[in-house]
C-alpha positions as CSV (number, residue, x, y, z in Angstrom):
1,M,-21.2,12.4,-22.9
2,P,-24.4,12.6,-24.8
3,S,-24.3,13.2,-28.5
4,G,-25.5,16.3,-30.2
5,P,-24.3,19.7,-31.1
6,L,-22.6,21.8,-28.4
7,R,-23.9,25.4,-28.6
8,P,-22.7,28.0,-26.2
9,A,-25.2,30.4,-24.7
10,R,-25.5,33.8,-26.5
11,T,-23.4,35.5,-23.8
12,P,-19.7,35.9,-24.8
13,R,-17.0,33.5,-23.3
14,P,-17.0,34.4,-19.6
15,T,-13.9,35.4,-17.8
16,T,-12.6,33.6,-14.8
17,S,-14.7,35.7,-12.5
18,Q,-17.9,34.8,-14.1
19,P,-19.8,31.5,-13.7
20,R,-19.8,29.5,-17.0
21,T,-23.0,28.2,-18.4
22,W,-23.7,26.4,-21.6
23,A,-27.0,26.0,-23.4
24,L,-28.7,22.6,-23.8
25,P,-28.9,21.3,-27.4
26,P,-32.5,22.1,-28.8
27,R,-33.5,18.5,-29.0
28,V,-32.6,18.0,-25.3
29,A,-34.4,21.1,-24.2
30,D,-37.5,20.2,-26.2
31,A,-37.4,16.7,-24.7
32,L,-37.1,18.2,-21.2
33,G,-40.1,20.4,-21.6
34,K,-42.2,17.6,-23.1
35,L,-41.3,15.2,-20.3
36,L,-42.1,17.7,-17.6
37,S,-45.5,18.6,-19.2
38,Q,-46.4,15.0,-19.7
39,S,-45.8,14.2,-16.0
40,H,-47.8,17.3,-15.1
41,A,-44.9,18.7,-13.2
42,L,-45.1,21.8,-15.4
43,T,-48.0,23.6,-17.2
44,G,-47.7,24.8,-20.7
45,D,-47.7,28.4,-19.6
46,S,-45.0,27.8,-17.1
47,L,-42.9,26.1,-19.7
48,Q,-43.4,29.0,-22.1
49,S,-42.3,31.5,-19.3
50,A,-39.2,29.4,-18.5
51,V,-38.2,29.2,-22.2
52,Q,-38.4,33.0,-22.4
53,F,-36.6,33.5,-19.1
54,A,-33.8,31.2,-20.3
55,Q,-33.4,33.1,-23.5
56,Q,-33.4,36.4,-21.8
57,S,-30.9,35.4,-19.1
58,S,-28.7,33.1,-21.4
59,I,-28.9,30.2,-19.1
60,P,-30.0,26.7,-19.9
61,L,-33.7,25.7,-19.6
62,H,-33.4,23.5,-16.5
63,E,-31.6,26.3,-14.5
64,A,-34.5,28.8,-15.7
65,I,-37.2,26.3,-14.3
66,L,-35.4,26.0,-11.0
67,R,-34.8,29.8,-10.6
68,L,-38.5,30.5,-11.3
69,G,-39.4,27.8,-8.7
70,F,-41.8,25.9,-11.0
71,V,-40.3,22.5,-10.2
72,D,-38.1,21.1,-7.4
73,E,-34.4,20.4,-8.1
74,R,-34.5,16.6,-8.0
75,T,-37.4,16.3,-10.3
76,V,-35.8,18.6,-12.7
77,Y,-32.5,16.8,-12.8
78,A,-34.2,13.3,-12.9
79,T,-36.1,14.5,-15.9
80,L,-33.1,16.0,-17.5
81,A,-31.3,12.7,-17.2
82,A,-34.1,11.0,-19.0
83,A,-33.9,13.6,-21.8
84,T,-30.2,13.3,-22.2
85,G,-30.1,9.5,-21.8
86,L,-27.7,9.8,-18.9
87,D,-27.8,8.0,-15.7
88,F,-29.2,9.9,-12.8
89,V,-27.2,9.4,-9.6
90,D,-27.8,10.4,-6.0
91,A,-24.5,12.0,-5.2
92,R,-25.1,11.5,-1.5
93,E,-25.0,7.7,-1.9
94,V,-21.8,7.6,-4.0
95,V,-18.4,6.9,-2.5
96,P,-15.7,7.8,-5.1
97,T,-12.6,5.5,-5.4
98,P,-9.3,6.9,-4.1
99,M,-7.7,6.5,-7.6
100,A,-10.4,8.6,-9.1
101,L,-9.9,11.4,-6.6
102,R,-6.2,11.1,-7.0
103,I,-6.1,11.7,-10.8
104,V,-8.4,14.6,-10.8
105,P,-7.1,17.5,-8.7
106,A,-9.4,19.2,-6.2
107,R,-9.0,22.5,-8.1
108,V,-10.2,21.0,-11.3
109,A,-13.1,19.2,-9.8
110,R,-14.3,22.2,-7.9
111,Q,-13.8,24.6,-10.8
112,H,-16.2,22.4,-13.0
113,Q,-18.4,21.1,-10.1
114,A,-17.5,17.6,-11.3
115,L,-16.9,14.7,-9.0
116,P,-14.8,11.8,-10.3
117,I,-16.2,8.5,-8.9
118,T,-14.6,5.5,-10.8
119,V,-11.7,4.9,-13.3
120,D,-10.5,2.0,-15.4
121,D,-7.7,1.7,-18.0
122,R,-9.6,3.7,-20.6
123,T,-12.5,5.8,-19.0
124,M,-13.2,8.1,-16.0
125,T,-16.7,8.2,-14.7
126,Y,-17.8,11.5,-13.1
127,L,-20.9,13.2,-11.7
128,T,-21.9,16.6,-13.0
129,S,-25.0,18.9,-13.1
130,S,-23.8,20.5,-16.4
131,P,-23.7,17.7,-19.0
132,Y,-22.8,19.9,-21.9
133,D,-19.8,21.8,-20.7
134,P,-16.9,21.1,-23.2
135,D,-14.3,22.9,-21.0
136,A,-15.1,20.5,-18.2
137,E,-14.8,17.4,-20.4
138,R,-11.6,18.8,-21.9
139,D,-10.0,19.5,-18.5
140,L,-11.1,16.1,-17.0
141,S,-9.9,14.3,-20.0
142,F,-6.5,16.0,-19.8
143,T,-5.9,15.5,-16.0
144,S,-7.1,11.9,-16.0
145,G,-5.7,10.7,-19.2
146,R,-9.0,8.9,-19.9
147,R,-12.3,9.4,-21.7
148,P,-14.7,11.1,-19.4
149,V,-18.1,9.5,-19.0
150,A,-20.8,11.7,-17.3
151,K,-23.5,10.8,-15.0
152,L,-26.1,13.4,-13.8
153,A,-26.6,14.7,-10.2
154,C,-28.3,17.4,-8.4
155,P,-26.0,20.5,-7.9
156,S,-26.9,20.8,-4.2
157,D,-25.9,17.1,-3.6
158,L,-22.9,17.5,-5.8
159,R,-21.6,20.5,-3.8
160,I,-21.9,18.5,-0.5
161,A,-20.2,15.4,-2.1
162,L,-17.3,17.5,-3.5
163,Q,-16.7,19.1,-0.1
164,H,-16.8,15.7,1.6
165,S,-14.7,13.8,-0.9
166,Y,-12.0,16.5,-1.1
167,R,-12.1,17.5,2.5
168,D,-8.6,16.3,3.0
169,N,-7.2,17.4,-0.3
170,I,-5.1,20.4,0.1
171,D,-4.5,22.5,-3.1
172,I,-0.9,21.3,-3.6
173,E,-0.5,23.3,-6.7
174,G,-1.2,26.6,-4.7
175,L,1.1,25.5,-2.0
176,L,3.8,24.7,-4.4
177,S,3.5,28.2,-6.0
178,Q,3.6,29.8,-2.7
179,A,6.7,27.8,-1.6
180,R,8.5,28.8,-4.8
181,S,7.9,32.5,-4.3
182,H,8.6,32.4,-0.4
183,T,5.5,34.3,0.2
184,R,3.3,33.9,3.2
185,S,0.5,31.6,2.8
186,S,-3.1,33.0,2.6
187,V,-4.4,29.7,3.8
188,E,-5.3,29.8,7.4
189,A,-5.9,26.7,9.7
190,I,-5.9,23.6,7.6
191,H,-6.8,21.4,10.5
192,T,-4.5,18.5,9.3
193,F,-1.8,19.5,11.8
194,D,-2.3,21.1,15.1
195,D,0.6,21.9,17.5
196,G,-1.0,24.9,19.1
197,T,0.6,27.4,16.7
198,P,-0.9,28.8,13.5
199,T,0.5,27.5,10.2
200,D,1.3,30.5,8.0
201,S,4.0,29.1,5.8
202,A,3.2,27.1,2.6
203,V,6.2,24.7,3.2
204,V,5.0,24.1,6.7
205,E,1.5,23.4,5.5
206,L,3.0,21.1,2.8
207,C,5.0,19.1,5.3
208,N,2.0,18.8,7.7
209,T,-0.2,17.7,4.9
210,L,2.2,14.8,3.9
211,V,2.3,13.5,7.3
212,A,-1.4,13.9,7.9
213,R,-2.2,11.9,4.7
214,A,0.2,9.3,5.7
215,V,-1.4,9.0,9.1
216,D,-5.0,9.0,7.6
217,S,-4.1,6.3,5.2
218,G,-2.8,4.0,8.0
219,A,0.8,4.1,6.9
220,S,3.6,2.9,9.0
221,D,6.3,4.9,7.1
222,L,6.7,7.9,4.9
223,H,9.4,7.9,2.5
224,L,10.8,11.0,0.6
225,D,12.8,9.6,-2.4
226,P,15.2,11.9,-4.3
227,S,15.6,11.9,-8.0
228,D,17.1,14.1,-10.6
229,N,13.9,16.3,-10.9
230,G,12.7,16.5,-7.2
231,I,11.4,14.0,-4.6
232,L,8.7,11.4,-4.7
233,A,6.6,10.9,-1.4
234,R,5.5,7.4,-0.8
235,V,3.7,5.7,2.1
236,R,4.0,2.1,3.2
237,V,0.5,0.8,3.8
238,G,-0.1,-2.9,4.6
239,G,3.7,-3.5,3.9
240,V,3.5,-2.1,0.4
241,L,4.9,1.2,-0.7
242,E,2.5,3.5,-2.6
243,A,3.3,6.8,-4.4
244,V,1.2,9.8,-3.2
245,L,2.9,13.0,-4.5
246,A,5.8,14.2,-6.6
247,L,7.5,17.5,-5.7
248,P,9.7,19.5,-8.1
249,A,13.3,20.2,-7.2
250,D,12.9,23.8,-6.3
251,V,10.4,22.8,-3.5
252,A,12.2,19.5,-2.4
253,R,15.1,21.1,-0.6
254,M,12.7,23.2,1.5
255,V,10.6,20.3,2.4
256,L,13.6,18.2,3.4
257,N,15.0,21.0,5.5
258,R,11.6,21.5,7.2
259,F,11.5,17.9,8.3
260,K,15.2,17.9,9.4
261,V,14.6,21.1,11.5
262,M,11.6,19.4,13.2
263,A,13.7,16.4,14.0
264,R,16.5,18.5,15.3
265,A,18.9,17.4,12.6
266,D,21.7,19.6,11.1
267,I,20.4,21.0,7.9
268,A,23.9,21.9,6.7
269,V,25.0,18.2,6.8
270,R,24.0,16.4,3.8
271,Q,26.7,13.9,3.1
272,R,26.3,11.7,6.2
273,P,23.3,9.9,7.8
274,Q,21.5,11.5,10.5
275,D,18.7,10.5,12.9
276,G,16.1,12.6,14.7
277,A,12.6,12.6,16.2
278,F,9.8,14.8,16.6
279,A,6.1,14.7,17.6
280,M,3.0,16.3,16.1
281,K,-0.8,16.0,16.6
282,V,-2.9,14.8,13.7
283,G,-6.6,14.8,14.1
284,G,-6.2,15.3,17.8
285,R,-3.9,12.3,18.1
286,R,-0.2,12.5,19.1
287,I,1.9,10.9,16.4
288,D,5.6,10.4,17.2
289,V,7.9,10.4,14.2
290,R,11.4,8.8,14.1
291,L,13.3,10.5,11.1
292,S,16.4,9.0,9.4
293,T,18.4,10.6,6.6
294,L,20.8,8.9,4.0
295,P,22.8,10.6,1.3
296,T,22.2,9.2,-2.1
297,T,23.2,10.0,-5.7
298,F,20.5,12.6,-6.1
299,G,20.5,14.0,-2.6
300,E,19.2,13.2,0.7
301,K,16.6,10.4,1.3
302,I,14.4,10.8,4.3
303,V,12.4,8.0,5.9
304,M,9.9,8.7,8.8
305,R,8.5,6.0,10.9
306,L,5.0,7.0,12.2
307,I,4.0,5.8,15.6
308,D,0.6,6.4,17.0
309,S,1.4,6.8,20.8
310,E,-2.2,7.0,21.7
311,S,-3.4,3.8,20.0
312,E,-4.6,1.0,22.3
313,L,-1.8,-1.1,23.7
314,Q,-2.2,-4.7,22.5
315,S,-2.1,-7.7,24.8
316,I,-0.6,-11.0,23.7
317,G,-4.2,-12.3,23.4
318,T,-5.1,-9.7,20.8
319,L,-2.0,-10.1,18.5
320,G,-3.8,-12.6,16.2
321,Y,-2.0,-15.8,17.1
322,D,-3.8,-19.2,17.2
323,E,-4.4,-20.7,20.6
324,Q,-1.7,-23.3,20.3
325,L,1.1,-20.8,19.7
326,L,-0.4,-18.4,22.3
327,A,-0.3,-21.0,25.1
328,R,3.3,-22.0,24.4
329,F,4.3,-18.2,24.2
330,R,2.7,-17.6,27.6
331,R,4.5,-20.6,29.1
332,I,8.0,-19.3,28.1
333,L,7.0,-15.7,29.5
334,D,6.0,-17.5,32.8
335,R,9.6,-18.7,33.3
336,P,11.6,-16.7,35.9
337,D,14.7,-16.6,33.6
338,G,15.9,-17.3,30.1
339,L,16.3,-15.5,26.8
340,V,13.1,-14.7,24.8
341,L,13.7,-13.4,21.2
342,V,11.3,-11.8,18.7
343,T,12.8,-11.9,15.1
344,G,11.8,-10.6,11.6
345,P,12.5,-7.7,9.2
346,T,11.7,-4.2,9.6
347,G,7.9,-3.6,10.0
348,S,7.2,-7.1,11.0
349,G,5.6,-6.2,14.4
350,K,8.5,-7.0,16.7
351,T,8.1,-4.0,18.9
352,T,4.4,-4.6,19.1
353,V,5.1,-8.2,20.4
354,L,7.7,-7.0,23.0
355,Y,5.3,-4.3,24.3
356,A,2.4,-6.9,24.6
357,A,4.8,-9.2,26.4
358,L,5.8,-6.4,28.8
359,H,2.0,-5.7,29.3
360,Y,1.5,-9.4,30.2
361,L,4.4,-9.4,32.7
362,R,3.7,-6.3,34.6
363,T,2.1,-7.7,37.6
364,G,3.3,-5.1,40.1
365,R,5.4,-7.5,42.0
366,T,8.4,-7.6,39.6
367,N,11.0,-5.0,38.7
368,I,10.7,-4.6,35.0
369,V,13.3,-2.5,33.1
370,S,13.4,-1.6,29.4
371,V,16.3,-0.1,27.4
372,E,14.9,1.3,24.1
373,D,16.2,3.5,21.2
374,P,13.9,5.3,21.2
375,V,11.0,4.8,23.7
376,E,8.1,4.4,21.4
377,R,5.3,4.5,24.0
378,T,5.1,4.8,27.8
379,L,4.1,1.6,29.8
380,P,2.9,2.3,33.4
381,G,4.8,-0.3,35.7
382,V,7.8,-0.5,33.5
383,N,11.1,1.5,34.1
384,Q,11.8,2.7,30.5
385,I,15.2,4.0,29.7
386,P,16.0,5.8,26.4
387,V,19.4,5.3,24.7
388,N,21.2,8.5,24.2
389,A,24.4,7.9,22.2
390,R,25.1,11.6,21.9
391,A,25.3,11.9,25.7
392,G,27.4,8.7,25.9
393,A,24.4,6.5,27.2
394,N,24.6,3.7,24.5
395,Y,23.1,0.3,24.9
396,A,26.1,-1.4,26.5
397,S,26.7,1.4,29.2
398,V,23.1,1.6,30.0
399,L,22.7,-2.2,30.3
400,R,25.6,-2.4,32.7
401,S,24.0,0.1,35.0
402,V,20.6,-1.5,34.8
403,L,22.0,-4.8,35.9
404,R,22.9,-3.2,39.2
405,Q,19.2,-2.2,39.7
406,D,18.1,-5.6,40.6
407,P,15.8,-6.2,37.6
408,D,13.5,-9.2,37.4
409,V,12.6,-8.7,33.7
410,L,14.9,-6.9,31.2
411,M,13.8,-5.8,27.9
412,V,16.4,-4.7,25.3
413,G,15.0,-3.1,22.2
414,E,17.5,-4.7,19.8
415,I,20.7,-6.9,19.9
416,R,22.9,-4.9,17.6
417,D,26.5,-5.8,18.3
418,E,28.8,-8.2,20.0
419,E,29.0,-6.1,23.3
420,V,25.3,-5.9,23.8
421,A,24.9,-9.7,22.9
422,S,27.4,-10.5,25.5
423,I,25.7,-8.6,28.2
424,V,22.1,-10.0,27.2
425,G,23.5,-13.5,27.1
426,Q,25.1,-13.1,30.6
427,A,22.0,-11.6,32.1
428,A,19.8,-14.6,30.8
429,Y,22.4,-17.1,31.9
430,T,22.5,-15.6,35.4
431,G,18.8,-15.8,36.3
432,H,17.1,-12.9,34.7
433,L,14.3,-13.0,32.2
434,V,15.5,-11.2,29.0
435,L,13.4,-10.1,26.0
436,S,14.9,-8.6,22.9
437,S,14.6,-8.5,19.1
438,L,16.8,-9.5,16.2
439,H,16.7,-9.0,12.4
440,T,16.8,-12.4,11.0
441,I,14.6,-14.3,8.4
442,D,13.3,-17.0,10.7
443,A,13.8,-18.7,14.2
444,A,16.6,-21.0,13.1
445,T,18.8,-18.3,11.8
446,A,18.4,-16.2,14.9
447,V,20.5,-18.9,16.6
448,T,23.3,-18.7,14.1
449,R,23.0,-14.9,14.4
450,L,23.7,-15.2,18.1
451,L,26.6,-17.4,17.4
452,N,28.0,-14.9,14.9
453,L,27.7,-12.3,17.5
454,G,30.2,-14.2,19.8
455,L,27.9,-15.9,22.1
456,E,29.2,-19.4,23.3
457,P,27.1,-22.2,21.9
458,F,26.7,-23.9,25.4
459,R,25.4,-20.5,26.9
460,I,22.8,-20.2,24.1
461,A,21.8,-23.8,24.4
462,E,21.1,-23.6,28.2
463,S,19.6,-20.0,28.4
464,L,17.4,-19.9,25.3
465,S,13.7,-20.1,26.2
466,G,12.2,-19.4,22.9
467,I,12.4,-17.7,19.6
468,L,9.3,-16.1,17.9
469,A,9.7,-15.3,14.3
470,Q,7.0,-13.6,12.3
471,R,5.8,-11.7,9.3
472,L,2.7,-9.6,8.7
473,I,0.5,-10.5,5.7
474,R,-2.5,-8.7,4.3
475,R,-6.0,-10.0,4.9
476,L,-8.4,-10.2,2.0
477,C,-11.4,-7.9,2.2
478,P,-14.2,-10.2,3.5
479,A,-16.7,-8.1,1.7
480,C,-15.3,-8.3,-1.8
481,R,-12.9,-11.2,-2.0
482,T,-13.2,-13.6,-4.8
483,V,-11.9,-17.0,-5.8
484,D,-10.2,-18.0,-9.0
485,S,-8.6,-21.1,-10.2
486,S,-5.6,-20.6,-7.9
487,G,-7.6,-20.1,-4.9
488,P,-8.6,-17.0,-2.8
489,A,-8.0,-13.7,-4.7
490,A,-8.4,-10.0,-3.9
491,G,-11.7,-8.6,-5.2
492,P,-12.2,-5.5,-7.2
493,G,-12.4,-3.2,-3.9
494,C,-15.4,-1.7,-2.1
495,P,-16.0,1.0,0.4
496,E,-15.2,-1.5,3.2
497,C,-11.6,-1.8,2.1
498,N,-11.2,1.6,0.6
499,H,-11.4,0.0,-2.8
500,T,-8.1,-1.9,-2.4
501,G,-9.4,-5.3,-2.1
502,W,-7.3,-5.8,1.2
503,G,-8.1,-5.3,4.9
504,D,-5.7,-5.0,7.8
505,R,-2.6,-7.3,8.4
506,M,-2.3,-10.3,10.5
507,P,0.6,-12.3,11.8
508,V,2.1,-15.6,10.7
509,A,4.6,-16.7,13.2
510,E,6.7,-19.7,14.2
511,L,7.6,-20.1,17.8
512,L,10.9,-22.2,18.4
513,V,10.8,-23.7,22.0
514,P,14.1,-25.8,22.3
515,T,13.7,-29.5,22.7
516,P,16.6,-31.6,24.1
517,E,17.5,-32.4,20.5
518,I,17.5,-28.8,19.4
519,R,19.6,-27.8,22.5
520,A,22.1,-30.5,21.5
521,I,22.3,-29.1,17.9
522,I,22.9,-25.6,19.3
523,G,25.6,-26.9,21.8
524,R,27.6,-28.4,19.1
525,N,27.4,-25.2,16.9
526,G,24.8,-26.8,14.3
527,S,23.7,-25.0,11.2
528,A,20.3,-23.4,10.6
529,T,19.4,-26.2,8.1
530,E,19.9,-28.8,10.9
531,L,17.7,-26.7,13.3
532,R,14.9,-26.4,10.7
533,Q,15.1,-30.2,10.2
534,A,14.9,-30.6,14.0
535,M,11.9,-28.3,14.2
536,R,10.1,-30.4,11.6
537,S,10.8,-33.5,13.6
538,A,9.4,-31.8,16.7
539,E,6.3,-30.9,14.6
540,I,6.9,-27.1,15.1
541,R,4.7,-25.3,12.6
542,T,6.7,-22.9,10.5
543,M,5.5,-19.4,9.3
544,R,4.8,-21.0,5.9
545,D,2.6,-23.8,7.6
546,R,0.4,-21.2,9.3
547,A,0.2,-18.9,6.2
548,Q,-1.1,-22.0,4.2
549,L,-3.8,-22.6,6.9
550,L,-4.9,-18.9,6.3
551,V,-5.0,-19.5,2.6
552,A,-7.1,-22.6,3.1
553,A,-9.4,-20.5,5.2
554,G,-9.8,-17.9,2.5
555,A,-8.1,-15.2,4.5
556,T,-5.3,-14.4,2.3
557,T,-3.7,-15.5,-1.1
558,E,-0.8,-17.7,-2.3
559,H,0.6,-14.5,-4.1
560,E,0.6,-12.5,-0.8
561,I,2.5,-15.3,0.9
562,A,5.1,-15.4,-1.8
563,R,5.5,-11.6,-1.6
564,V,6.1,-11.6,2.2
565,I,7.7,-14.9,2.9
566,G,9.2,-15.9,-0.3
567,T,9.4,-19.2,-2.1
568,D,9.0,-22.6,-0.3
569,D,11.9,-23.8,1.7
570,A,11.9,-27.1,-0.1
571,E,12.1,-25.4,-3.4
572,S,14.8,-23.0,-2.3
573,E,17.1,-25.8,-1.0
574,T,17.0,-28.0,-4.3
575,G,19.9,-25.9,-5.6
576,A,21.1,-26.6,-9.1
577,N,18.9,-29.6,-9.6
578,A,15.7,-27.5,-9.5
579,R,13.2,-27.7,-12.4
580,Q,13.0,-24.8,-14.9
581,T,9.9,-22.7,-13.8
582,V,7.5,-21.3,-16.4
583,L,5.0,-18.6,-15.6
584,V,1.6,-19.0,-17.5
585,A,-0.6,-15.9,-17.6
586,D,-3.9,-16.2,-19.0
587,D,-7.4,-15.2,-17.6
588,D,-9.0,-18.4,-19.1
589,P,-8.6,-21.2,-16.4
590,V,-9.2,-23.8,-19.1
591,T,-6.2,-22.6,-21.1
592,R,-4.1,-22.3,-18.0
593,T,-4.8,-25.8,-16.9
594,L,-4.1,-27.2,-20.5
595,V,-0.7,-25.4,-20.7
596,R,0.2,-26.4,-17.3
597,L,-0.5,-30.0,-17.8
598,L,1.5,-29.9,-21.1
599,L,4.5,-28.2,-19.4
600,E,4.4,-30.4,-16.2
601,R,4.5,-33.5,-18.5
602,D,7.7,-32.3,-19.9
603,G,9.2,-31.7,-16.5
604,Y,8.8,-28.0,-16.0
605,A,7.6,-26.4,-12.8
606,V,4.6,-24.1,-13.5
607,V,3.4,-20.9,-11.8
608,E,0.0,-19.5,-12.8
609,A,-1.3,-15.9,-13.1
610,S,-4.9,-14.9,-13.9
611,T,-4.3,-11.3,-14.6
612,G,-1.3,-9.1,-16.1
613,R,-0.7,-7.5,-12.8
614,I,-0.3,-10.8,-10.9
615,A,2.1,-11.9,-13.7
616,V,4.3,-8.9,-13.1
617,D,4.3,-9.4,-9.3
618,L,5.0,-13.2,-9.7
619,T,7.9,-12.4,-12.2
620,A,9.5,-10.2,-9.6
621,S,9.0,-12.7,-6.7
622,K,9.3,-16.1,-8.4
623,G,11.8,-15.3,-11.1
624,P,10.6,-17.8,-13.8
625,E,12.9,-18.9,-16.5
626,L,10.2,-18.3,-19.2
627,I,6.8,-16.7,-19.5
628,V,3.7,-17.8,-21.5
629,M,1.5,-14.6,-21.8
630,D,-2.0,-14.0,-23.1
631,L,-2.8,-10.6,-24.3
632,N,-6.4,-9.9,-23.3
633,M,-6.5,-10.0,-19.5
634,P,-8.3,-7.9,-16.8
635,Q,-6.5,-5.3,-14.5
636,M,-3.5,-5.2,-16.9
637,D,-3.5,-6.6,-20.4
638,G,-0.5,-8.5,-21.9
639,Y,0.9,-5.5,-23.7
640,E,1.2,-3.5,-20.4
641,A,2.4,-6.6,-18.6
642,I,5.3,-7.3,-21.1
643,Q,6.4,-3.7,-20.6
644,A,6.3,-3.8,-16.9
645,I,8.2,-7.2,-16.8
646,R,10.9,-5.7,-19.0
647,R,11.4,-3.0,-16.4
648,I,12.2,-5.6,-13.7
649,P,16.1,-5.7,-13.6
650,S,16.0,-9.5,-13.2
651,A,13.7,-10.2,-15.9
652,T,15.0,-8.0,-18.8
653,K,16.1,-11.1,-20.7
654,T,13.5,-13.6,-19.5
655,P,12.0,-15.2,-22.6
656,I,8.3,-14.4,-23.2
657,V,6.0,-16.4,-25.6
658,V,2.8,-14.7,-26.4
659,V,-0.2,-17.1,-26.9
660,T,-3.3,-15.1,-28.0
661,A,-6.4,-15.2,-30.1
662,E,-5.4,-11.9,-31.7
663,D,-4.1,-12.6,-35.2
664,G,-2.4,-10.4,-37.8
665,A,0.9,-8.9,-38.7
666,E,0.4,-5.7,-36.7
667,T,-0.3,-7.6,-33.5
668,E,2.9,-9.8,-34.0
669,R,4.9,-6.8,-34.8
670,K,3.8,-5.0,-31.6
671,V,4.4,-7.8,-29.2
672,L,7.8,-8.5,-30.7
673,A,8.7,-4.8,-30.4
674,L,7.8,-4.8,-26.8
675,G,10.2,-7.6,-26.1
676,A,8.4,-10.9,-26.7
677,D,10.4,-13.8,-28.1
678,D,7.8,-15.7,-29.8
679,Y,4.1,-15.5,-30.9
680,I,1.5,-18.3,-31.1
681,V,-2.2,-17.9,-32.2
682,K,-5.0,-19.6,-30.5
683,P,-6.1,-22.3,-31.1
684,F,-2.9,-24.2,-31.2
685,E,-1.7,-27.7,-31.3
686,P,-0.1,-28.9,-28.1
687,T,3.0,-30.0,-30.0
688,V,3.4,-26.5,-31.3
689,L,3.5,-24.9,-27.9
690,T,6.0,-27.4,-26.4
691,A,8.2,-27.3,-29.5
692,R,8.3,-23.3,-29.3
693,I,9.2,-23.4,-25.7
694,K,11.9,-26.0,-26.2
695,A,13.2,-23.9,-29.0
696,V,13.5,-20.7,-26.9
697,F,15.4,-22.6,-24.2
698,G,17.6,-23.9,-27.0
699,R,18.3,-20.4,-28.1
700,Q,19.2,-19.4,-24.6
701,R,21.7,-22.2,-24.2
702,L,23.4,-21.2,-27.6
703,A,23.5,-17.6,-26.6
704,A,25.2,-18.6,-23.3
């Protein structure tokens, strides 16, 4: 905000029904008049008339000039920016960051005609046409928790920008108030949900808004997590859960009941899990929602899987596989019989792959039958049968009937139990092409899972055609991605990636096509480790191999691979003889390299982080035995990183040695109070660092 005295206009403080105006400081008003006169935009007589009109009407000088029509709006505000020393910004060209819009509610932004555009750890930058409104500055500071920094914009452009930026932001506070009082909503069509009936309930509007926001953000799931003071709504975008809204306890029960009613679940049942489904239209698109409830300590948790039934059906050629894997996958689908499995955790794209395979197989000359729970989308040319356990039509009973229908291709949504596994194995062994999915970590463990489900080893060895295991990893935004000492890194964010630094997701897959050696291992009931070794001997690329190729191409990061796939197989199998791992977090690559070389010389394994945020994530995923932490780092400084690390259950006692240029007793006291174990001031002697680290590990051993 510009400096100078704040003087309210001579009118008394307005009520909420009056527009609030604030006078310009005299020095700013004088500078504005001089600049307009010097540029010949305003004559001396016109300026005098505007000053008198401003005094009579108790409005700022620039508003008086506009009302009298002496100068156009853009010229007035550009000159006012020069007089105040503020930046003049074209609001039509600005794209606010999602975080800025999230921390300033629409109600506050509209009340003060202030548009938040960017935030960092300490400041919040916003556009305004009233640079000397202390109420706006106070409210924006309170809601954002940061120091407001103003930039000037034309009010007409600002109104349009506010309408555009907050077009999907429903007044949640108003909806909550209505929901608490059980009154009928005064809001009419919100247009985020359209099922053909008007929405006249605040709870209905709130539920519709939650689903619509999740769909618009590209989320695959919507979570409603209960706590002792309400529920937290989170969405899974790009495989990562993000909080979007917290609802108080008095509204939480109504929201949960509304979703259960929509899914035809029993609202009176709260102590056992329930499943249900419903459909709604968001933005004119049909969205199928699969709902699951689960009782927890604080109440029911609801998870909703969001399925866009009208999205384009993918073919196997558009899934994102490389040509080598794609050719091998097509070859196993071209076989007339055999078992083809797609494996991975929830949300890894198994159903998408199975539907793409059915799309490839539906030639019109084969009888294709699918048994699904539920049917996620319709496929012309495929006989799709939904499982209905309530009516007695479970997987096993439906499959027995299907096998009497002369199927050429059979797709089973998931192999869940021994009975289904037995039927699927028999069908594949007796001349049918069977496609299905399993929840396993990789291709090798899918074989051991089939053995655990009771299938005979010889039957698996002879009928297995292929196992496709995959994960989905985030792609770096090509417009803003960066490179640091550890390789490709997420950028600061830009309009192309919605200011996240990441784009869409892409698959990393491994395709196990059994060789004679692999069939022999399966036939003698070999372990998953033996199968992995045989895959390496057969030069079958693993998921990690393909992920590393994507890192080399600059498409993703090592940290993203660690988050999704985990640590390297070789590292995980070293067991008790593994080296102690030290995480080095410092934004200076020279310091990181120096510390890494010192530690590797002493036999430690080293993981590097260039920011506090990456350090926290690597602590959660890698589990280092010790952390060397700098204090001054971007995105998240060392103080915040130490606090965040201490909140990770597995890292509450992980030793942290702070290495920083910040000297003084106060800094040392602060970091030790946060949970650091030692403190070293830069520059330091290499022997001092190694001695301190050895001492920390020594104290650990003594404590044990």
